[in-house]
Each structure stands twice: as structure tokens, then as C-alpha cells.
C-alpha positions as CSV (number, residue, x, y, z in Angstrom):
1,M,0.0,0.0,0.0
2,T,1.3,3.4,-1.0
3,I,0.2,6.4,1.1
4,K,0.9,10.1,0.6
5,F,-0.3,12.7,2.9
6,E,-1.8,15.8,1.2
7,G,-2.7,18.0,4.1
8,I,-5.4,19.0,6.6
9,D,-8.5,20.9,5.9
10,L,-10.3,22.8,8.7
11,I,-14.1,22.6,8.4
12,P,-16.7,24.6,10.3
13,A,-17.5,23.6,13.9
14,D,-13.9,22.5,14.7
15,G,-13.7,19.5,12.4
16,Y,-10.6,18.4,10.5
17,I,-10.2,16.4,7.3
18,L,-6.9,14.6,6.8
19,N,-6.3,14.2,3.0
20,F,-4.4,11.2,1.7
21,I,-3.7,9.6,-1.7
22,V,-3.8,5.8,-1.1
23,D,-2.7,3.7,-4.0
24,G,-3.5,6.5,-6.4
25,K,-7.0,7.2,-5.0
26,D,-8.1,10.2,-2.9
27,E,-9.0,9.2,0.6
28,T,-9.9,11.2,3.7
29,V,-10.1,10.7,7.5
30,Y,-12.5,13.0,9.5
31,C,-11.5,14.1,13.0
32,D,-14.2,15.6,15.1
33,G,-12.4,18.3,17.0
34,I,-8.8,19.1,18.0
35,E,-8.7,16.3,20.6
36,E,-9.4,13.7,18.0
37,L,-6.9,15.3,15.6
38,M,-4.2,15.2,18.2
39,C,-5.1,11.6,19.1
40,T,-4.2,10.6,15.5
41,A,-0.6,11.7,15.9
42,L,0.3,11.4,19.6
43,T,1.0,8.2,21.6
44,E,-1.4,7.7,24.5
45,E,1.1,9.1,27.0
46,E,1.9,12.2,24.8
47,W,-1.9,12.8,24.3
48,V,-2.6,12.8,28.0
49,N,0.4,15.1,28.6
50,W,-0.9,17.5,25.9
51,L,-4.5,17.3,27.1
52,T,-3.4,18.2,30.7
53,G,-1.4,21.2,29.6
54,G,2.0,19.7,29.2
55,G,2.5,20.8,25.6
56,L,3.5,19.0,22.5
57,P,6.5,16.7,22.3
58,L,9.5,17.6,20.2
59,L,9.2,16.5,16.6
60,N,12.6,15.6,15.2
61,G,14.2,17.9,17.7
62,K,11.9,20.8,16.8
63,K,9.4,22.5,19.1
64,I,6.1,23.1,17.3
65,D,3.4,24.9,19.4
66,D,0.6,24.9,16.8
67,E,-1.3,21.6,17.0
68,V,-2.4,21.5,13.3
69,K,1.1,22.2,12.1
70,F,2.4,19.6,14.4
71,V,0.0,16.9,13.1
72,E,0.8,17.9,9.5
73,E,4.5,17.6,10.0
74,Y,4.1,14.3,11.9
75,I,1.9,12.7,9.3
76,H,4.2,13.9,6.4
77,K,7.1,12.1,8.0
78,K,5.1,9.0,9.1
79,A,2.3,8.6,6.5
80,D,2.9,4.8,6.3
81,N,1.9,4.5,10.0
82,F,-1.7,5.4,8.9
83,C,-2.3,2.4,6.6
84,G,-4.7,1.0,9.3
85,F,-7.2,3.7,8.4
86,F,-7.4,2.4,4.8
87,E,-7.2,-1.4,5.1
88,N,-10.5,-3.2,4.3
């Protein structure tokens, strides 16, 4: 399976659409709110730390404070980790 991340679209009412190309086809994953978006990129421990005000972890040695930018960079680097979203 070949996966390429194409970016995140913000939709009204705090929703997010993750855009991918999977084996040449456009695919999306909907996240209902910032918590669900962050849950897609963070480990359980990192998510709890972020949720309780501990901030985001370093990403390849860089500090990123914007959650959406963090998730975009994370998924760009690790798109293959998201194959579970697209398996039948």
C-alpha cells in the first residue's frame, strides 16, 4: 500500500479532514475536534500530557506549538503509519 499525505482541511465547527492519496486514490479521514486530531498523531502518554497542559513533544528535535502544524509535519514524516485507516 502506498500512502501520501496531502494536508489537513479545517471545516466549520472545529472539524478536520486529513487528506491522503492511497494507491492513487483520494481518501480522507475525518476528525471531530482538536482532541481527535491530536489523538491521531500522539501516543497515549503524549496525548494525556498534551491534554493536561504539558504541551507537545519535540518532533525531530523541533518545538512546534501549533497543533495543526504539528500533526501535518508528523503525518508527512510517518504517513505509512496510517495504513490501518485504509485497510479493508
